[in-house]
N, C-alpha and C positions, 0 to 999 in steps of 0.2 A: 687357793680357789681355781685359780686358772687352769694349774697342772691336772687336776681332776676334771675339769670340763674338757681338756685335751685326752684323759685317758677314755672318758666317757664317747667323744666323737671317733675314737682308733675302737675301743669295741664295737660300736655301732657300725662303723666301716668294716671291722672285719664280718661281724654278720652279716651283712648286706651281702658281703663278697662270699659267704658260706652259703647264702639263698640263692645268688646266682649263679653258682657253679652247681647245684643243685637242680636247679630250673634246666640248665644246659643238658641237662642229663650225660654228665661228665661221671667217669665210674667215683662210685661213694668211695674208696680206697684214697685219690689225691685228695678227693675233700677231706678226707679225715687227717691226713697227714699235712693239709695246709693248715687245718683247724689246730693241730696238734703243735703246728711251730709258732701259729700267732700267741697260742697261749705261752710256749715259751720263751717267744719276745716281750709279751707281756709281763712276765714275771721276772725279766733280767729289769727291765723301763721300772718296774715298781721298785725292785732289791735299789737302783741308784738314784730312785728322786724322791722316795718318800721317806728314806731313811733322817 
């Protein structure tokens, strides 16, 4: 239960980071790169903790 809340918090944090990067007018490419890296991290996190 705590772990799912943690993952939700991480997800919200990642999305806020995404919006922040977008608002700052950073190149979209770097935003996409960060976002895909974040998704990659989440899948690894999921793989280790959900089993």
